[in-house]
C-alpha positions, -999 to 999 in steps of 0.1 A, spaced: -7 71 -156 -40 69 -174 -28 42 -198 -12 22 -170 -46 10 -158 -52 -7 -191 -17 -23 -192 -20 -61 -196 3 -67 -166 -22 -50 -142 -50 -73 -153 -28 -104 -151 -24 -95 -114 -62 -97 -111 -62 -131 -127 -78 -120 -159 -86 -149 -182 -115 -135 -204 -111 -123 -240 -130 -102 -265 -160 -82 -253 -162 -100 -219 -126 -88 -212 -135 -52 -217 -168 -54 -198 -149 -68 -169 -123 -40 -171 -150 -13 -171 -166 -30 -141 -133 -31 -123 -128 6 -131 -162 14 -117 -156 -6 -85 -121 10 -82 -136 45 -84 -162 37 -57 -135 21 -36 -112 51 -36 -141 75 -29 -154 55 0 -121 50 17 -110 86 12 -143 100 26 -139 78 57 -104 90 66 -108 127 55 -122 140 89 -92 125 108 -67 137 82 -81 173 84 -80 172 122 -44 160 123 -31 185 96 -56 213 103 -29 240 109 -10 232 77 -41 229 55 -55 263 67 -21 279 60 -23 266 24 -59 276 20 -50 312 28 -25 313 -1 -46 299 -30 -81 301 -44 -107 273 -45 -103 270 -83 -65 263 -80 -71 238 -52 -97 220 -73 -71 218 -102 -45 203 -79 -71 178 -66 -80 167 -101 -43 161 -109 -40 139 -78 -73 121 -84 -68 109 -120 -37 87 -112 -56 71 -83 -86 62 -105 -64 43 -128 -40 28 -104 -62 21 -73 -59 -17 -76 -21 -16 -79 -19 9 -51 -38 -13 -28 -18 -44 -36 17 -29 -36 11 3 -17 47 11 -8 53 24 -43 22 46 -43 23 61 -8 33 96 -22 4 96 -46 -21 87 -19 -8 112 5 -8 140 -21 -44 131 -29 -55 133 7 -38 167 10 -55 182 -21 -89 167 -13 -87 178 23 -79 213 11 -112 213 -10 -131 202 21 -116 229 42 -129 255 18 -165 242 18 -171 218 46 -146 225 74 -170 214 101 -166 178 90 -134 177 110 -155 173 142 -162 137 131 -125 128 134 -133 104 162 -156 84 138 -128 81 113 -105 69 141 -129 42 152 -135 30 116 -98 27 106 -93 3 136 -121 -20 126 -111 -55 112 -112 -61 74 -146 -60 58 -146 -90 36 -169 -83 7 -151 -95 -24 -140 -130 -34 -103 -140 -28 -93 -130 -63 -103 -94 -57 -96 -93 -20 -75 -62 -23 -107 -42 -28 -120 -52 7 -122 -23 31 -92 -26 54 -71 3 68 -47 -23 83 -47 -5 117 -64 -35 134 -38 -58 120 -10 -36 132 -25 -34 167 -30 -72 167 7 -77 157 18 -59 188 2 -85 210 5 -117 189 40 -115 172 73 -116 190 87 -85 173 120 -87 192 125 -122 179 119 -110 144 145 -83 148 170 -108 163 166 -132 134 171 -105 108 201 -90 126 216 -125 130 212 -131 92 228 -97 84 258 -104 107 264 -139 92 264 -125 57 286 -95 66 311 -116 86 314 -144 59 347 -143 42 336 -164 12 314 -155 -18 288 -181 -10 266 -178 21 237 -200 34 215 -187 62 185 -199 82 151 -188 71 134 -161 91 107 -179 111 90 -150 130 75 -126 105 50 -99 114 20 -102 90 18 -65 83 53 -63 69 61 -66 33 85 -95 35 96 -119 7 119 -146 18 148 -155 -5 150 -188 -24 166 -218 -7 195 -239 -19 170 -262 -37 153 -234 -56 162 -211 -84 172 -175 -75 146 -148 -70 148 -110 -71 154 -111 -33 185 -132 -37 197 -110 -65 193 -78 -45 210 -92 -14 239 -106 -34 244 -72 -50 241 -53 -17 265 -75 2 287 -81 -28 284 -119 -27 280 -143 -56 256 -167 -39 232 -162 -9 205 -188 -1 185 -201 28 188 -236 41 
């Protein structure tokens, strides 16, 4: 996990074009920003996390020492420091790491600063605030955004039932097709907070989405119109 932060692919995602000393100075700067980013967002949400899981955290705290809790926290912290950018840009693959970190960090806080839980309402307000746009577009994933405001907005601005209908219709068409080749309509109503990658059309080369759907439905060719 430590080495993964320095993997070339991670910096390609950040649009890295520098070379030599400038490249490494940039990487060190990103590492510093990444550390501050993780610390800031974690501190904001910790009071609410403790309030929600207070019973479970106290039960764990009765069974271990502060030293052991600190060791578990360090084990969860190090991967976050080196994968924070990736975590924030493709969070689905890293949810378990983030949740484990919040558990271990909350446990430390329970030992020393349990009264912080009384500020849970402050955390609740902050996580529903709109995105704080601080960084340029290339590094937008470092902006402070808990996504809750976006989720709330989706409930009022997006026709979720229409999205479900379009997806169900696509699945039914593919399943009911007797041939190995299927062409379906594109999904037009897509909630912004969902991770959704549309498959390639008939005029485009196949993508991983096409490949996975073809394997799942046991078809040789699936495209959109």
